[in-house]
C-alpha positions in Angstrom: 15.0 1.7 11.7 14.1 4.8 9.7 10.4 5.7 9.6 8.3 5.0 6.6 7.0 7.4 4.0 3.7 9.0 4.4 2.2 8.0 1.1 -0.6 5.5 0.9 0.0 3.9 -2.5 1.6 0.4 -2.3 2.1 -1.2 -5.7 4.4 -3.8 -7.2 5.5 -2.4 -10.4 5.8 -4.8 -13.3 7.9 -3.8 -16.3 7.1 -5.4 -19.7 9.7 -7.2 -21.7 10.5 -10.4 -23.5 11.9 -13.0 -21.1 10.6 -13.3 -17.5 8.6 -11.5 -14.9 9.9 -8.7 -12.6 7.8 -7.5 -9.7 9.2 -4.3 -8.1 7.4 -3.0 -5.0 7.9 0.7 -4.3 8.3 2.5 -0.9 8.8 0.1 2.1 7.3 -3.1 0.9 9.1 -5.8 -1.1 11.1 -5.9 -4.4 10.4 -9.1 -6.3 12.8 -10.0 -9.1 11.9 -12.2 -12.0 10.4 -15.7 -11.5 11.2 -18.4 -14.0 9.4 -21.4 -15.5 6.2 -21.8 -13.6 5.2 -25.5 -13.1 2.4 -27.3 -14.7 -1.0 -25.6 -14.3 0.7 -22.3 -13.2 0.3 -19.1 -15.1 3.4 -17.3 -16.1 3.6 -13.8 -14.6 4.0 -10.8 -17.0 7.3 -10.4 -18.7 9.9 -7.9 -17.5 13.1 -6.3 -18.6 15.2 -8.4 -16.3 15.4 -12.2 -16.8 16.3 -15.3 -14.8 17.6 -18.4 -16.4 16.3 -21.8 -15.1 18.4 -24.4 -13.3 18.8 -23.1 -9.8 20.0 -25.8 -7.3 18.3 -26.8 -4.1 19.8 -25.3 -0.9 22.5 -27.4 0.9 20.2 -28.0 3.8 17.5 -29.3 1.5 20.0 -31.6 -0.3 21.2 -33.1 3.0 18.2 -35.4 3.2 15.4 -36.6 0.8 13.0 -33.8 -0.1 9.4 -34.1 1.2 6.9 -35.1 -1.5 5.5 -32.0 -3.2 1.9 -31.2 -2.8 -0.9 -30.4 -5.2 -1.7 -26.8 -5.9 -3.8 -25.1 -3.1 -3.9 -21.5 -2.1 -2.3 -20.6 1.2 -4.6 -19.2 4.0 -2.3 -18.6 7.0 1.4 -18.2 7.7 3.0 -19.0 11.1 6.6 -18.4 12.2 6.6 -19.1 16.0 10.1 -17.8 16.6 9.1 -14.2 15.6 5.5 -14.4 16.6 4.1 -14.3 13.1 0.6 -15.6 12.7 -1.0 -13.9 9.8 -3.6 -14.5 7.1 -2.9 -14.4 3.4 -4.2 -12.1 0.8 -4.0 -12.9 -2.9 -1.9 -10.4 -4.9 -3.3 -9.5 -8.4 -2.4 -7.2 -11.2 -4.1 -3.9 -11.7 -5.1 -2.6 -15.2 -1.6 -1.0 -15.6 0.2 -4.3 -15.1 1.2 -3.6 -11.5 0.9 -6.1 -8.8 -0.9 -4.7 -5.8 0.9 -5.2 -2.5 -0.9 -6.3 0.7 -3.1 -3.4 1.9 -1.0 -1.2 4.2 -3.8 -0.5 6.6 -3.6 -4.1 7.8 -0.2 -4.6 9.4 -0.7 -8.3 10.0 -1.2 -9.6 6.5 1.1 -11.4 4.0 0.6 -11.6 0.3 0.9 -14.4 -2.3 0.8 -13.8 -6.0 -2.1 -16.1 -6.9 -0.8 -16.9 -10.4 2.6 -18.1 -9.1 3.6 -21.3 -7.3 1.6 -22.1 -4.2 3.5 -23.1 -1.1 4.0 -26.8 -1.1 4.0 -27.1 -4.9 7.2 -27.9 -6.8 9.2 -24.7 -7.3 9.9 -21.6 -5.3 6.8 -20.0 -3.8 7.0 -16.4 -2.9 5.4 -14.7 0.1 5.7 -10.9 0.5 5.0 -8.8 3.5 5.6 -5.3 4.8 8.4 -4.6 7.3 6.5 -1.5 8.3 3.9 0.9 6.9 2.8 4.5 7.6 1.0 3.0 10.6 4.1 1.5 12.2 5.7 -1.9 12.5 4.2 -4.6 10.3 4.1 -8.4 10.0 7.7 -9.0 8.7 9.4 -6.5 11.0 11.5 -9.3 12.6 12.0 -11.5 9.5 15.7 -10.9 9.5 16.0 -12.5 12.9 14.9 -16.0 11.9 17.8 -18.6 11.8 18.4 -21.8 9.9 16.4 -24.6 11.4 13.4 -22.4 12.3 10.1 -23.7 11.1 7.6 -21.9 8.8 4.1 -23.3 8.6 1.7 -22.5 5.8 -1.9 -23.5 6.2 -3.6 -24.3 2.9 -7.1 -24.2 1.7 -7.1 -28.0 1.1 -6.8 -28.6 4.8 -3.1 -29.4 4.8 -0.2 -27.6 6.6 3.0 -27.3 4.7 6.0 -27.2 7.1 9.1 -25.6 5.8 12.5 -25.4 7.4 14.7 -22.3 7.1 17.9 -22.9 5.2 19.3 -19.4 5.2 18.5 -15.7 5.7 20.2 -13.2 3.3 20.1 -9.5 2.6 20.6 -8.2 -0.9 20.9 -4.7 -2.3 17.8 -3.9 -4.4 20.0 -2.7 -7.2 21.8 -6.1 -7.3 19.0 -8.5 -6.6 20.1 -12.1 -7.4 17.2 -13.2 -9.6 18.5 -16.7 -10.3 19.4 -17.5 -6.7 15.9 -16.4 -5.4 13.7 -17.6 -8.3 15.8 -20.2 -10.1 14.0 -23.5 -11.0 14.0 -26.1 -8.2 13.3 -29.8 -8.3 11.6 -29.7 -4.9 9.2 -27.5 -3.0 10.8 -24.3 -1.6 9.7 -21.1 0.0 10.9 -17.5 -0.2 9.8 -14.9 2.3 10.7 -11.4 1.2 10.5 -8.0 2.8 12.5 -4.8 2.8 15.6 -4.2 5.0 18.8 -2.3 5.4 19.0 1.5 5.5 15.9 3.5 4.9 16.6 6.3 2.4 14.4 9.2 3.3 15.1 11.0 0.0 14.0 8.0 -2.0 11.4 7.0 0.5 12.5 3.4 0.2 14.7 0.8 1.9 17.8 0.0 0.0 17.9 -3.8 0.6 15.7 -6.8 0.6 15.7 -9.5 3.3 15.1 -13.0 1.8 14.4 -16.2 3.8 15.2 -19.4 1.9 13.3 -22.5 3.1 12.5 -26.0 1.9 9.5 -28.2 2.5 10.2 -30.7 5.3 6.8 -32.3 5.8 3.1 -31.8 5.6 0.2 -32.8 7.8 -3.5 -32.3 8.1 -4.5 -29.0 9.7 
């Protein structure tokens, strides 16, 4: 893996437009494409030049058996993926005055981010969790994200004292210049999770990775913490 850039600014750029929200992280973080139709009680992210139409279908694995009951809104507090030794706290991602979504602070390599105005993990819809694959300080929380496989469990501890347990359906890599907005952010009838980081080749000239790794997962169950 190519080394990261030396810059310290880590921002998710949000372009303004008429239809949906596009969140584009620079450097070696994550590139978030538009999200569509937030559920009841969820604020819509800022609009962007790209758009995603609603109507995305649930994954095949999720459709194989009845979906777990969706949970009420509650902010996530901790993410655990035992297979790749991830055990990390969450930070809330917010917009800065320029309309850019701040990424998780690069000085903390064991930290994942959740856009606090989006779907919370366990709610109906596709909740998005972003993390660095590496930073100027070295390997970061999602370094091994591409190694998870279908059937692996992802646990999200929530502020309401519940743990939402997701099962991985697939792991895919997409070129950043051809990111499938609808596939990742399309409307869902159940509770799903998207874990996103950078991947592929590191372009030293652009100081950015060329791809995004996306883990698709669905809610299997929930329990008390």
